[in-house]
Backbone of each chain as nested JSON, in Angstrom:
{
  "chains": [
    {"id": "A", "residues": [
      {"number": 1, "name": "MET", "atoms": {"N": [23.53, 53.431, 18.229], "CA": [23.113, 52.364, 17.332], "C": [22.287, 51.311, 18.073]}},
      {"number": 2, "name": "ASN", "atoms": {"N": [21.243, 50.837, 17.409], "CA": [20.374, 49.839, 18.03], "C": [21.103, 48.494, 18.163]}},
      {"number": 3, "name": "LYS", "atoms": {"N": [21.196, 48.027, 19.396], "CA": [21.909, 46.752, 19.601], "C": [21.03, 45.546, 19.297]}},
      {"number": 4, "name": "LYS", "atoms": {"N": [19.733, 45.785, 19.198], "CA": [18.815, 44.684, 18.893], "C": [17.924, 45.067, 17.707]}},
      {"number": 5, "name": "PRO", "atoms": {"N": [18.527, 45.173, 16.537], "CA": [17.769, 45.679, 15.386], "C": [16.632, 44.758, 14.924]}},
      {"number": 6, "name": "HIS", "atoms": {"N": [16.673, 43.493, 15.334], "CA": [15.654, 42.553, 14.846], "C": [14.685, 42.121, 15.95]}},
      {"number": 7, "name": "GLU", "atoms": {"N": [14.734, 42.863, 17.049], "CA": [13.957, 42.501, 18.236], "C": [12.451, 42.372, 17.962]}},
      {"number": 8, "name": "THR", "atoms": {"N": [11.931, 43.255, 17.119], "CA": [10.47, 43.27, 16.934], "C": [10.013, 42.43, 15.744]}},
      {"number": 9, "name": "THR", "atoms": {"N": [10.927, 41.703, 15.125], "CA": [10.523, 40.915, 13.958], "C": [9.726, 39.68, 14.397]}},
      {"number": 10, "name": "LYS", "atoms": {"N": [8.878, 39.223, 13.476], "CA": [8.066, 38.034, 13.773], "C": [8.972, 36.833, 14.018]}},
      {"number": 11, "name": "LEU", "atoms": {"N": [10.084, 36.776, 13.297], "CA": [10.972, 35.618, 13.437], "C": [11.547, 35.529, 14.851]}},
      {"number": 12, "name": "ALA", "atoms": {"N": [12.008, 36.662, 15.379], "CA": [12.583, 36.657, 16.73], "C": [11.554, 36.148, 17.741]}},
      {"number": 13, "name": "LYS", "atoms": {"N": [10.322, 36.635, 17.585], "CA": [9.275, 36.22, 18.528], "C": [8.925, 34.74, 18.349]}},
      {"number": 14, "name": "TYR", "atoms": {"N": [8.905, 34.3, 17.1], "CA": [8.544, 32.908, 16.833], "C": [9.608, 31.95, 17.382]}},
      {"number": 15, "name": "VAL", "atoms": {"N": [10.889, 32.281, 17.153], "CA": [11.969, 31.402, 17.657], "C": [11.903, 31.347, 19.185]}},
      {"number": 16, "name": "GLU", "atoms": {"N": [11.661, 32.481, 19.795], "CA": [11.558, 32.51, 21.262], "C": [10.426, 31.579, 21.729]}},
      {"number": 17, "name": "ARG", "atoms": {"N": [9.302, 31.649, 21.027], "CA": [8.154, 30.808, 21.402], "C": [8.479, 29.322, 21.216]}},
      {"number": 18, "name": "ARG", "atoms": {"N": [9.079, 28.963, 20.085], "CA": [9.375, 27.549, 19.815], "C": [10.387, 26.993, 20.83]}},
      {"number": 19, "name": "VAL", "atoms": {"N": [11.403, 27.809, 21.162], "CA": [12.397, 27.344, 22.136], "C": [11.699, 27.041, 23.47]}},
      {"number": 20, "name": "LEU", "atoms": {"N": [10.775, 27.914, 23.856], "CA": [10.022, 27.697, 25.097], "C": [9.169, 26.437, 25.01]}},
      {"number": 21, "name": "GLU", "atoms": {"N": [8.488, 26.274, 23.88], "CA": [7.607, 25.112, 23.719], "C": [8.397, 23.8, 23.723]}},
      {"number": 22, "name": "LEU", "atoms": {"N": [9.629, 23.853, 23.209], "CA": [10.434, 22.622, 23.126], "C": [11.224, 22.352, 24.399]}},
      {"number": 23, "name": "LYS", "atoms": {"N": [11.189, 23.306, 25.316], "CA": [12.007, 23.215, 26.533], "C": [11.925, 21.863, 27.247]}},
      {"number": 24, "name": "PRO", "atoms": {"N": [10.718, 21.294, 27.358], "CA": [10.663, 19.992, 28.059], "C": [11.434, 18.877, 27.347]}},
      {"number": 25, "name": "LYS", "atoms": {"N": [11.647, 18.982, 26.049], "CA": [12.306, 17.872, 25.355], "C": [13.699, 18.177, 24.831]}},
      {"number": 26, "name": "LYS", "atoms": {"N": [14.037, 19.434, 24.589], "CA": [15.416, 19.732, 24.182], "C": [15.848, 21.121, 24.638]}},
      {"number": 27, "name": "SER", "atoms": {"N": [17.143, 21.232, 24.917], "CA": [17.66, 22.5, 25.422], "C": [17.99, 23.438, 24.261]}},
      {"number": 28, "name": "GLN", "atoms": {"N": [18.192, 24.679, 24.61], "CA": [18.574, 25.678, 23.613], "C": [19.931, 25.323, 22.998]}},
      {"number": 29, "name": "LEU", "atoms": {"N": [20.768, 24.735, 23.83], "CA": [22.094, 24.312, 23.363], "C": [21.959, 23.248, 22.267]}},
      {"number": 30, "name": "GLN", "atoms": {"N": [21.041, 22.314, 22.512], "CA": [20.78, 21.268, 21.508], "C": [20.248, 21.879, 20.214]}},
      {"number": 31, "name": "ILE", "atoms": {"N": [19.354, 22.839, 20.364], "CA": [18.774, 23.487, 19.176], "C": [19.885, 24.158, 18.372]}},
      {"number": 32, "name": "ALA", "atoms": {"N": [20.778, 24.844, 19.086], "CA": [21.897, 25.515, 18.407], "C": [22.769, 24.499, 17.679]}},
      {"number": 33, "name": "SER", "atoms": {"N": [23.041, 23.397, 18.361], "CA": [23.908, 22.381, 17.778], "C": [23.236, 21.711, 16.568]}},
      {"number": 34, "name": "GLU", "atoms": {"N": [21.931, 21.381, 16.702], "CA": [21.208, 20.763, 15.58], "C": [21.116, 21.708, 14.384]}},
      {"number": 35, "name": "THR", "atoms": {"N": [21.048, 23.002, 14.666], "CA": [20.987, 23.975, 13.573], "C": [22.341, 24.084, 12.877]}},
      {"number": 36, "name": "GLY", "atoms": {"N": [23.397, 23.761, 13.627], "CA": [24.733, 23.84, 13.058], "C": [25.434, 25.144, 13.377]}},
      {"number": 37, "name": "PHE", "atoms": {"N": [24.976, 25.826, 14.419], "CA": [25.649, 27.058, 14.822], "C": [26.907, 26.717, 15.603]}},
      {"number": 38, "name": "PRO", "atoms": {"N": [28.085, 27.192, 15.148], "CA": [29.305, 26.942, 15.915], "C": [29.246, 27.669, 17.269]}},
      {"number": 39, "name": "ASN", "atoms": {"N": [28.55, 28.806, 17.29], "CA": [28.413, 29.577, 18.514], "C": [27.064, 29.263, 19.158]}},
      {"number": 40, "name": "ALA", "atoms": {"N": [27.114, 28.652, 20.345], "CA": [25.882, 28.222, 21.013], "C": [25.0, 29.403, 21.419]}},
      {"number": 41, "name": "ASN", "atoms": {"N": [25.591, 30.597, 21.5], "CA": [24.796, 31.778, 21.882], "C": [23.942, 32.317, 20.739]}},
      {"number": 42, "name": "MET", "atoms": {"N": [24.125, 31.75, 19.567], "CA": [23.433, 32.288, 18.391], "C": [21.915, 32.254, 18.552]}},
      {"number": 43, "name": "VAL", "atoms": {"N": [21.413, 31.193, 19.179], "CA": [19.956, 31.096, 19.346], "C": [19.464, 32.237, 20.241]}},
      {"number": 44, "name": "THR", "atoms": {"N": [20.205, 32.533, 21.293], "CA": [19.848, 33.652, 22.168], "C": [19.86, 34.956, 21.378]}},
      {"number": 45, "name": "MET", "atoms": {"N": [20.88, 35.118, 20.543], "CA": [21.001, 36.352, 19.772], "C": [19.848, 36.5, 18.766]}},
      {"number": 46, "name": "ILE", "atoms": {"N": [19.392, 35.389, 18.226], "CA": [18.257, 35.447, 17.295], "C": [16.973, 35.746, 18.074]}},
      {"number": 47, "name": "LYS", "atoms": {"N": [16.849, 35.111, 19.236], "CA": [15.662, 35.319, 20.064], "C": [15.517, 36.768, 20.502]}},
      {"number": 48, "name": "ASN", "atoms": {"N": [16.634, 37.358, 20.93], "CA": [16.505, 38.725, 21.44], "C": [16.705, 39.794, 20.363]}},
      {"number": 49, "name": "GLY", "atoms": {"N": [16.92, 39.348, 19.141], "CA": [16.966, 40.306, 18.039], "C": [18.318, 40.963, 17.806]}},
      {"number": 50, "name": "THR", "atoms": {"N": [19.345, 40.47, 18.464], "CA": [20.688, 41.01, 18.228], "C": [21.161, 40.593, 16.84]}},
      {"number": 51, "name": "SER", "atoms": {"N": [20.794, 39.358, 16.483], "CA": [21.235, 38.818, 15.201], "C": [20.031, 38.323, 14.414]}},
      {"number": 52, "name": "LYS", "atoms": {"N": [20.18, 38.344, 13.08], "CA": [19.074, 37.779, 12.292], "C": [19.429, 36.354, 11.872]}},
      {"number": 53, "name": "LEU", "atoms": {"N": [18.418, 35.63, 11.444], "CA": [18.655, 34.254, 11.009], "C": [19.08, 34.264, 9.539]}},
      {"number": 54, "name": "ALA", "atoms": {"N": [20.26, 33.718, 9.266], "CA": [20.726, 33.655, 7.876], "C": [19.853, 32.682, 7.096]}},
      {"number": 55, "name": "MET", "atoms": {"N": [19.555, 33.054, 5.852], "CA": [18.666, 32.231, 5.024], "C": [19.157, 30.786, 4.901]}},
      {"number": 56, "name": "ASP", "atoms": {"N": [20.49, 30.615, 4.796], "CA": [20.996, 29.253, 4.592], "C": [20.868, 28.384, 5.844]}},
      {"number": 57, "name": "ARG", "atoms": {"N": [20.502, 28.995, 6.971], "CA": [20.275, 28.218, 8.2], "C": [18.808, 27.846, 8.379]}},
      {"number": 58, "name": "VAL", "atoms": {"N": [17.959, 28.346, 7.51], "CA": [16.52, 28.113, 7.704], "C": [16.165, 26.619, 7.707]}},
      {"number": 59, "name": "PRO", "atoms": {"N": [16.632, 25.827, 6.725], "CA": [16.223, 24.41, 6.744], "C": [16.649, 23.666, 8.013]}},
      {"number": 60, "name": "SER", "atoms": {"N": [17.919, 23.865, 8.442], "CA": [18.365, 23.133, 9.627], "C": [17.702, 23.665, 10.9]}},
      {"number": 61, "name": "MET", "atoms": {"N": [17.457, 24.983, 10.941], "CA": [16.807, 25.513, 12.137], "C": [15.344, 25.062, 12.193]}},
      {"number": 62, "name": "ALA", "atoms": {"N": [14.704, 24.948, 11.036], "CA": [13.31, 24.465, 11.026], "C": [13.254, 23.035, 11.567]}},
      {"number": 63, "name": "ARG", "atoms": {"N": [14.26, 22.226, 11.184], "CA": [14.3, 20.846, 11.711], "C": [14.535, 20.873, 13.222]}},
      {"number": 64, "name": "ALA", "atoms": {"N": [15.476, 21.713, 13.654], "CA": [15.796, 21.782, 15.091], "C": [14.601, 22.292, 15.893]}},
      {"number": 65, "name": "LEU", "atoms": {"N": [13.86, 23.251, 15.323], "CA": [12.711, 23.821, 16.037], "C": [11.434, 23.014, 15.802]}},
      {"number": 66, "name": "GLU", "atoms": {"N": [11.569, 21.958, 14.961], "CA": [10.427, 21.102, 14.634], "C": [9.25, 21.941, 14.134]}},
      {"number": 67, "name": "CYS", "atoms": {"N": [9.558, 22.796, 13.178], "CA": [8.506, 23.636, 12.627], "C": [8.527, 23.555, 11.099]}},
      {"number": 68, "name": "ASP", "atoms": {"N": [7.578, 24.196, 10.476], "CA": [7.456, 24.12, 9.018], "C": [8.529, 24.995, 8.358]}},
      {"number": 69, "name": "PRO", "atoms": {"N": [9.365, 24.418, 7.478], "CA": [10.436, 25.203, 6.864], "C": [9.92, 26.346, 5.984]}},
      {"number": 70, "name": "ALA", "atoms": {"N": [8.771, 26.141, 5.36], "CA": [8.219, 27.211, 4.506], "C": [7.822, 28.408, 5.366]}},
      {"number": 71, "name": "TYR", "atoms": {"N": [7.278, 28.11, 6.538], "CA": [6.867, 29.185, 7.45], "C": [8.09, 29.957, 7.948]}},
      {"number": 72, "name": "LEU", "atoms": {"N": [9.108, 29.204, 8.376], "CA": [10.317, 29.865, 8.888], "C": [11.005, 30.671, 7.774]}},
      {"number": 73, "name": "MET", "atoms": {"N": [10.973, 30.138, 6.552], "CA": [11.577, 30.859, 5.429], "C": [10.858, 32.179, 5.18]}},
      {"number": 74, "name": "ARG", "atoms": {"N": [9.535, 32.137, 5.289], "CA": [8.772, 33.378, 5.088], "C": [9.165, 34.418, 6.129]}},
      {"number": 75, "name": "LEU", "atoms": {"N": [9.28, 33.973, 7.377], "CA": [9.658, 34.91, 8.44], "C": [11.09, 35.41, 8.239]}},
      {"number": 76, "name": "ALA", "atoms": {"N": [11.979, 34.512, 7.781], "CA": [13.379, 34.904, 7.561], "C": [13.485, 35.919, 6.422]}},
      {"number": 77, "name": "MET", "atoms": {"N": [12.665, 35.733, 5.399], "CA": [12.668, 36.686, 4.279], "C": [12.209, 38.059, 4.752]}},
      {"number": 78, "name": "GLU", "atoms": {"N": [11.156, 38.082, 5.532], "CA": [10.656, 39.363, 6.06], "C": [11.717, 40.03, 6.922]}},
      {"number": 79, "name": "GLN", "atoms": {"N": [12.417, 39.197, 7.725], "CA": [13.421, 39.746, 8.627], "C": [14.629, 40.277, 7.853]}},
      {"number": 80, "name": "ALA", "atoms": {"N": [15.014, 39.541, 6.807], "CA": [16.223, 39.91, 6.079], "C": [16.03, 41.141, 5.211]}},
      {"number": 81, "name": "MET", "atoms": {"N": [14.859, 41.258, 4.603], "CA": [14.714, 42.336, 3.621], "C": [13.54, 43.255, 3.871]}},
      {"number": 82, "name": "GLY", "atoms": {"N": [12.779, 42.996, 4.915], "CA": [11.633, 43.854, 5.214], "C": [10.389, 43.373, 4.494]}},
      {"number": 83, "name": "ASP", "atoms": {"N": [9.242, 43.788, 5.002], "CA": [7.954, 43.321, 4.48], "C": [7.792, 43.583, 2.986]}},
      {"number": 84, "name": "THR", "atoms": {"N": [8.125, 44.802, 2.56], "CA": [7.833, 45.192, 1.179], "C": [8.639, 44.379, 0.185]}},
      {"number": 85, "name": "ALA", "atoms": {"N": [9.943, 44.237, 0.459], "CA": [10.787, 43.463, -0.46], "C": [10.381, 41.998, -0.449]}},
      {"number": 86, "name": "ALA", "atoms": {"N": [10.057, 41.471, 0.735], "CA": [9.639, 40.062, 0.823], "C": [8.361, 39.847, 0.017]}},
      {"number": 87, "name": "GLU", "atoms": {"N": [7.449, 40.807, 0.097], "CA": [6.202, 40.693, -0.677], "C": [6.49, 40.696, -2.176]}},
      {"number": 88, "name": "ALA", "atoms": {"N": [7.459, 41.512, -2.593], "CA": [7.81, 41.574, -4.021], "C": [8.378, 40.232, -4.478]}},
      {"number": 89, "name": "ILE", "atoms": {"N": [9.222, 39.635, -3.661], "CA": [9.803, 38.328, -4.008], "C": [8.708, 37.279, -4.11]}},
      {"number": 90, "name": "VAL", "atoms": {"N": [7.803, 37.317, -3.156], "CA": [6.701, 36.356, -3.145], "C": [5.83, 36.538, -4.392]}},
      {"number": 91, "name": "GLU", "atoms": {"N": [5.676, 37.804, -4.801], "CA": [4.859, 38.079, -5.979], "C": [5.493, 37.472, -7.235]}},
      {"number": 92, "name": "VAL", "atoms": {"N": [6.806, 37.524, -7.3], "CA": [7.503, 37.002, -8.482], "C": [7.646, 35.48, -8.425]}},
      {"number": 93, "name": "PHE", "atoms": {"N": [8.096, 34.985, -7.28], "CA": [8.421, 33.552, -7.199], "C": [7.344, 32.714, -6.534]}},
      {"number": 94, "name": "ASP", "atoms": {"N": [6.29, 33.324, -6.052], "CA": [5.207, 32.659, -5.349], "C": [5.562, 32.462, -3.871]}},
      {"number": 95, "name": "THR", "atoms": {"N": [4.532, 32.403, -3.077], "CA": [4.734, 32.35, -1.637], "C": [5.021, 30.927, -1.157]}},
      {"number": 96, "name": "PRO", "atoms": {"N": [5.934, 30.759, -0.2], "CA": [6.096, 29.418, 0.378], "C": [4.837, 29.058, 1.161]}},
      {"number": 97, "name": "VAL", "atoms": {"N": [4.274, 27.902, 0.851], "CA": [3.037, 27.476, 1.516], "C": [3.367, 26.387, 2.527]}},
      {"number": 98, "name": "THR", "atoms": {"N": [2.86, 26.538, 3.744], "CA": [3.175, 25.577, 4.795], "C": [2.253, 24.355, 4.71]}},
      {"number": 99, "name": "LYS", "atoms": {"N": [2.617, 23.315, 5.44], "CA": [1.775, 22.108, 5.48], "C": [0.39, 22.44, 6.031]}},
      {"number": 100, "name": "ASN", "atoms": {"N": [0.372, 23.274, 7.079], "CA": [-0.924, 23.652, 7.649], "C": [-1.781, 24.371, 6.612]}},
      {"number": 101, "name": "GLU", "atoms": {"N": [-1.135, 25.267, 5.859], "CA": [-1.9, 26.017, 4.857], "C": [-2.417, 25.099, 3.754]}},
      {"number": 102, "name": "LEU", "atoms": {"N": [-1.585, 24.118, 3.377], "CA": [-2.066, 23.146, 2.382], "C": [-3.263, 22.382, 2.945]}},
      {"number": 103, "name": "GLY", "atoms": {"N": [-3.231, 22.135, 4.253], "CA": [-4.365, 21.468, 4.906], "C": [-5.632, 22.303, 4.78]}},
      {"number": 104, "name": "TRP", "atoms": {"N": [-5.508, 23.605, 5.011], "CA": [-6.669, 24.502, 4.884], "C": [-7.197, 24.482, 3.448]}},
      {"number": 105, "name": "LEU", "atoms": {"N": [-6.263, 24.543, 2.497], "CA": [-6.679, 24.557, 1.083], "C": [-7.391, 23.252, 0.703]}},
      {"number": 106, "name": "GLN", "atoms": {"N": [-6.876, 22.159, 1.269], "CA": [-7.487, 20.853, 1.017], "C": [-8.94, 20.837, 1.472]}},
      {"number": 107, "name": "VAL", "atoms": {"N": [-9.172, 21.386, 2.656], "CA": [-10.547, 21.438, 3.189], "C": [-11.438, 22.269, 2.262]}},
      {"number": 108, "name": "ILE", "atoms": {"N": [-10.918, 23.404, 1.826], "CA": [-11.697, 24.285, 0.946], "C": [-12.023, 23.563, -0.362]}},
      {"number": 109, "name": "ARG", "atoms": {"N": [-11.031, 22.854, -0.895], "CA": [-11.253, 22.141, -2.17], "C": [-12.293, 21.037, -2.002]}},
      {"number": 110, "name": "GLU", "atoms": {"N": [-12.13, 20.247, -0.941], "CA": [-13.046, 19.118, -0.749], "C": [-14.471, 19.599, -0.478]}},
      {"number": 111, "name": "ALA", "atoms": {"N": [-14.575, 20.562, 0.455], "CA": [-15.914, 21.012, 0.848], "C": [-16.639, 21.698, -0.301]}},
      {"number": 112, "name": "SER", "atoms": {"N": [-15.884, 22.312, -1.198], "CA": [-16.534, 23.048, -2.291], "C": [-16.653, 22.199, -3.553]}},
      {"number": 113, "name": "ASN", "atoms": {"N": [-16.313, 20.913, -3.445], "CA": [-16.297, 20.03, -4.633], "C": [-15.409, 20.599, -5.733]}},
      {"number": 114, "name": "ASN", "atoms": {"N": [-14.3, 21.146, -5.34], "CA": [-13.35, 21.741, -6.301], "C": [-13.984, 22.793, -7.205]}},
      {"number": 115, "name": "THR", "atoms": {"N": [-14.862, 23.599, -6.615], "CA": [-15.487, 24.647, -7.435], "C": [-14.716, 25.961, -7.343]}},
      {"number": 116, "name": "ASP", "atoms": {"N": [-13.566, 25.945, -6.658], "CA": [-12.707, 27.122, -6.534], "C": [-13.496, 28.342, -6.043]}},
      {"number": 117, "name": "PRO", "atoms": {"N": [-14.043, 28.242, -4.824], "CA": [-14.931, 29.312, -4.347], "C": [-14.197, 30.642, -4.147]}},
      {"number": 118, "name": "ARG", "atoms": {"N": [-14.921, 31.72, -4.418], "CA": [-14.362, 33.055, -4.174], "C": [-14.383, 33.333, -2.675]}},
      {"number": 119, "name": "LEU", "atoms": {"N": [-13.465, 34.198, -2.24], "CA": [-13.472, 34.613, -0.834], "C": [-14.445, 35.777, -0.73]}},
      {"number": 120, "name": "THR", "atoms": {"N": [-15.662, 35.454, -0.343], "CA": [-16.697, 36.491, -0.29], "C": [-16.649, 37.213, 1.06]}},
      {"number": 121, "name": "GLY", "atoms": {"N": [-17.416, 38.279, 1.152], "CA": [-17.519, 38.995, 2.423], "C": [-18.078, 38.088, 3.503]}},
      {"number": 122, "name": "ARG", "atoms": {"N": [-19.013, 37.23, 3.104], "CA": [-19.627, 36.294, 4.056], "C": [-18.585, 35.311, 4.585]}},
      {"number": 123, "name": "SER", "atoms": {"N": [-17.744, 34.787, 3.658], "CA": [-16.72, 33.839, 4.136], "C": [-15.689, 34.538, 5.019]}},
      {"number": 124, "name": "GLN", "atoms": {"N": [-15.377, 35.791, 4.697], "CA": [-14.409, 36.516, 5.533], "C": [-14.928, 36.665, 6.961]}},
      {"number": 125, "name": "THR", "atoms": {"N": [-16.205, 37.003, 7.067], "CA": [-16.806, 37.163, 8.396], "C": [-16.766, 35.843, 9.154]}},
      {"number": 126, "name": "ALA", "atoms": {"N": [-17.084, 34.752, 8.44], "CA": [-17.103, 33.438, 9.086], "C": [-15.69, 33.023, 9.526]}},
      {"number": 127, "name": "ILE", "atoms": {"N": [-14.704, 33.301, 8.699], "CA": [-13.327, 32.93, 9.071], "C": [-12.871, 33.737, 10.287]}},
      {"number": 128, "name": "LYS", "atoms": {"N": [-13.234, 35.012, 10.292], "CA": [-12.87, 35.83, 11.459], "C": [-13.449, 35.212, 12.733]}},
      {"number": 129, "name": "ALA", "atoms": {"N": [-14.688, 34.73, 12.619], "CA": [-15.33, 34.118, 13.788], "C": [-14.59, 32.855, 14.206]}},
      {"number": 130, "name": "ILE", "atoms": {"N": [-14.114, 32.074, 13.225], "CA": [-13.374, 30.843, 13.547], "C": [-12.146, 31.18, 14.382]}},
      {"number": 131, "name": "PHE", "atoms": {"N": [-11.52, 32.301, 14.077], "CA": [-10.302, 32.686, 14.792], "C": [-10.571, 33.689, 15.916]}},
      {"number": 132, "name": "GLY", "atoms": {"N": [-11.849, 33.825, 16.25], "CA": [-12.212, 34.679, 17.38], "C": [-11.885, 36.141, 17.159]}},
      {"number": 133, "name": "ARG", "atoms": {"N": [-12.0, 36.617, 15.915], "CA": [-11.699, 38.019, 15.638], "C": [-12.958, 38.839, 15.396]}}
    ]},
    {"id": "B", "residues": [
      {"number": 1, "name": "MET", "atoms": {"N": [6.961, 23.165, 2.656], "CA": [6.209, 22.803, 1.459], "C": [6.286, 23.952, 0.472]}},
      {"number": 2, "name": "ASN", "atoms": {"N": [6.349, 23.623, -0.792], "CA": [6.357, 24.716, -1.745], "C": [5.801, 24.281, -3.096]}},
      {"number": 3, "name": "ASP", "atoms": {"N": [4.965, 23.255, -3.075], "CA": [4.43, 22.783, -4.341], "C": [3.101, 23.46, -4.624]}},
      {"number": 4, "name": "ASN", "atoms": {"N": [3.172, 24.787, -4.772], "CA": [1.941, 25.542, -4.903], "C": [1.799, 26.17, -6.282]}},
      {"number": 5, "name": "ASP", "atoms": {"N": [2.399, 25.496, -7.276], "CA": [2.35, 26.049, -8.625], "C": [0.929, 26.192, -9.135]}},
      {"number": 6, "name": "ASP", "atoms": {"N": [0.046, 25.299, -8.648], "CA": [-1.289, 25.299, -9.213], "C": [-2.327, 25.985, -8.326]}},
      {"number": 7, "name": "LEU", "atoms": {"N": [-1.893, 26.892, -7.475], "CA": [-2.862, 27.635, -6.672], "C": [-3.604, 28.615, -7.582]}},
      {"number": 8, "name": "THR", "atoms": {"N": [-4.913, 28.663, -7.408], "CA": [-5.697, 29.601, -8.209], "C": [-5.661, 30.978, -7.532]}},
      {"number": 9, "name": "PRO", "atoms": {"N": [-6.022, 32.02, -8.264], "CA": [-6.086, 33.345, -7.634], "C": [-7.025, 33.355, -6.43]}},
      {"number": 10, "name": "ASN", "atoms": {"N": [-8.131, 32.613, -6.533], "CA": [-9.05, 32.545, -5.386], "C": [-8.381, 31.901, -4.176]}},
      {"number": 11, "name": "GLU", "atoms": {"N": [-7.629, 30.819, -4.424], "CA": [-6.961, 30.136, -3.311], "C": [-5.904, 31.037, -2.681]}},
      {"number": 12, "name": "ARG", "atoms": {"N": [-5.226, 31.796, -3.509], "CA": [-4.239, 32.751, -2.958], "C": [-4.93, 33.779, -2.06]}},
      {"number": 13, "name": "ALA", "atoms": {"N": [-6.118, 34.189, -2.492], "CA": [-6.875, 35.162, -1.694], "C": [-7.269, 34.558, -0.346]}},
      {"number": 14, "name": "TRP", "atoms": {"N": [-7.704, 33.283, -0.351], "CA": [-8.048, 32.595, 0.911], "C": [-6.814, 32.541, 1.82]}},
      {"number": 15, "name": "LEU", "atoms": {"N": [-5.676, 32.165, 1.225], "CA": [-4.44, 32.046, 2.021], "C": [-4.057, 33.378, 2.647]}},
      {"number": 16, "name": "ARG", "atoms": {"N": [-4.096, 34.431, 1.81], "CA": [-3.711, 35.762, 2.318], "C": [-4.605, 36.153, 3.483]}},
      {"number": 17, "name": "PHE", "atoms": {"N": [-5.911, 35.879, 3.331], "CA": [-6.844, 36.267, 4.38], "C": [-6.614, 35.441, 5.65]}},
      {"number": 18, "name": "LEU", "atoms": {"N": [-6.377, 34.135, 5.459], "CA": [-6.105, 33.277, 6.626], "C": [-4.869, 33.766, 7.381]}},
      {"number": 19, "name": "ARG", "atoms": {"N": [-3.852, 34.175, 6.634], "CA": [-2.625, 34.687, 7.281], "C": [-2.909, 35.968, 8.059]}},
      {"number": 20, "name": "ASP", "atoms": {"N": [-3.665, 36.86, 7.42], "CA": [-3.988, 38.128, 8.085], "C": [-4.742, 37.89, 9.379]}},
      {"number": 21, "name": "VAL", "atoms": {"N": [-5.78, 37.066, 9.261], "CA": [-6.696, 36.905, 10.382], "C": [-6.047, 36.118, 11.533]}},
      {"number": 22, "name": "SER", "atoms": {"N": [-5.032, 35.303, 11.207], "CA": [-4.362, 34.518, 12.254], "C": [-3.051, 35.183, 12.687]}},
      {"number": 23, "name": "ASN", "atoms": {"N": [-2.856, 36.422, 12.284], "CA": [-1.599, 37.135, 12.572], "C": [-0.383, 36.359, 12.067]}},
      {"number": 24, "name": "ASP", "atoms": {"N": [-0.552, 35.663, 10.97], "CA": [0.528, 34.92, 10.33], "C": [1.213, 33.937, 11.291]}},
      {"number": 25, "name": "ARG", "atoms": {"N": [0.395, 33.245, 12.067], "CA": [0.969, 32.279, 13.034], "C": [0.843, 30.84, 12.549]}},
      {"number": 26, "name": "ASP", "atoms": {"N": [0.493, 30.669, 11.304], "CA": [0.415, 29.339, 10.693], "C": [-0.422, 28.375, 11.536]}},
      {"number": 27, "name": "PRO", "atoms": {"N": [-1.703, 28.72, 11.748], "CA": [-2.534, 27.877, 12.628], "C": [-2.816, 26.501, 12.038]}},
      {"number": 28, "name": "ARG", "atoms": {"N": [-2.919, 25.511, 12.919], "CA": [-3.238, 24.152, 12.477], "C": [-4.729, 24.064, 12.145]}},
      {"number": 29, "name": "PRO", "atoms": {"N": [-5.064, 23.284, 11.114], "CA": [-6.489, 23.08, 10.853], "C": [-7.059, 22.04, 11.82]}},
      {"number": 30, "name": "THR", "atoms": {"N": [-7.496, 22.493, 12.973], "CA": [-8.034, 21.577, 13.98], "C": [-9.424, 21.093, 13.54]}},
      {"number": 31, "name": "LEU", "atoms": {"N": [-9.9, 20.043, 14.185], "CA": [-11.196, 19.464, 13.806], "C": [-12.298, 20.517, 13.858]}},
      {"number": 32, "name": "ARG", "atoms": {"N": [-12.349, 21.252, 14.942], "CA": [-13.402, 22.271, 15.122], "C": [-13.339, 23.327, 14.002]}},
      {"number": 33, "name": "ARG", "atoms": {"N": [-12.127, 23.807, 13.727], "CA": [-11.977, 24.836, 12.694], "C": [-12.34, 24.281, 11.318]}},
      {"number": 34, "name": "VAL", "atoms": {"N": [-11.937, 23.035, 11.075], "CA": [-12.235, 22.423, 9.781], "C": [-13.746, 22.285, 9.597]}},
      {"number": 35, "name": "GLN", "atoms": {"N": [-14.43, 21.873, 10.676], "CA": [-15.882, 21.729, 10.588], "C": [-16.539, 23.059, 10.238]}},
      {"number": 36, "name": "LEU", "atoms": {"N": [-16.056, 24.127, 10.887], "CA": [-16.638, 25.446, 10.619], "C": [-16.319, 25.912, 9.195]}},
      {"number": 37, "name": "LEU", "atoms": {"N": [-15.09, 25.663, 8.773], "CA": [-14.696, 26.082, 7.422], "C": [-15.499, 25.334, 6.362]}},
      {"number": 38, "name": "ARG", "atoms": {"N": [-15.744, 24.05, 6.611], "CA": [-16.52, 23.256, 5.653], "C": [-17.893, 23.876, 5.417]}},
      {"number": 39, "name": "ARG", "atoms": {"N": [-18.491, 24.342, 6.527], "CA": [-19.824, 24.943, 6.413], "C": [-19.81, 26.143, 5.471]}},
      {"number": 40, "name": "ILE", "atoms": {"N": [-18.709, 26.897, 5.516], "CA": [-18.626, 28.091, 4.667], "C": [-18.473, 27.701, 3.198]}},
      {"number": 41, "name": "CYS", "atoms": {"N": [-17.728, 26.611, 2.97], "CA": [-17.317, 26.294, 1.604], "C": [-18.299, 25.424, 0.834]}},
      {"number": 42, "name": "VAL", "atoms": {"N": [-19.212, 24.793, 1.546], "CA": [-20.163, 23.92, 0.838], "C": [-20.936, 24.763, -0.166]}},
      {"number": 43, "name": "PRO", "atoms": {"N": [-20.974, 24.327, -1.452], "CA": [-21.671, 25.121, -2.455], "C": [-23.14, 25.29, -2.101]}},
      {"number": 44, "name": "ARG", "atoms": {"N": [-23.635, 26.512, -2.286], "CA": [-25.05, 26.787, -1.963], "C": [-25.937, 26.27, -3.073]}},
      {"number": 45, "name": "ARG", "atoms": {"N": [-27.09, 25.708, -2.665], "CA": [-28.045, 25.275, -3.701], "C": [-28.907, 26.466, -4.097]}},
      {"number": 46, "name": "GLU", "atoms": {"N": [-29.067, 26.645, -5.391], "CA": [-29.872, 27.777, -5.884], "C": [-31.361, 27.487, -5.688]}}
    ]}
  ]
}
């Protein structure tokens, strides 16, 4: 049996990255405590994929990791039920949109004078260039 | 954030593409990126 069933999930990698980024200002122990985990090893278990992040811990863990709760929720949904089921839920209930994403949408709205521009092939190419792809 | 009730189908398409192209890493709209994005979105004059 796989001892690290969630090792390759985006959430495991993201939590690992955030813990590293926050290292200068807070310890992993603090993150665990702020999240409300009775077991301080829980953050390690989430990082290495031994354990998944329970949905009801998403808001407190987002605060502890100082990240966007909508983003963490999206990753937790993918981790809990897999990409396909998470996509189905998003299709029915709509996708959680992060603050950063709202920022992007704001730019699109302002720059286009609220003309609701289509995502054309030209814009796709330009966006890829913005992200160095 | 989750107040996205009024997203248009076009805006959803932009979001999906932004997620794909950024490997779903929720990138910040930095000044440089915003400037480039603005250029794409400015309506073209016929």
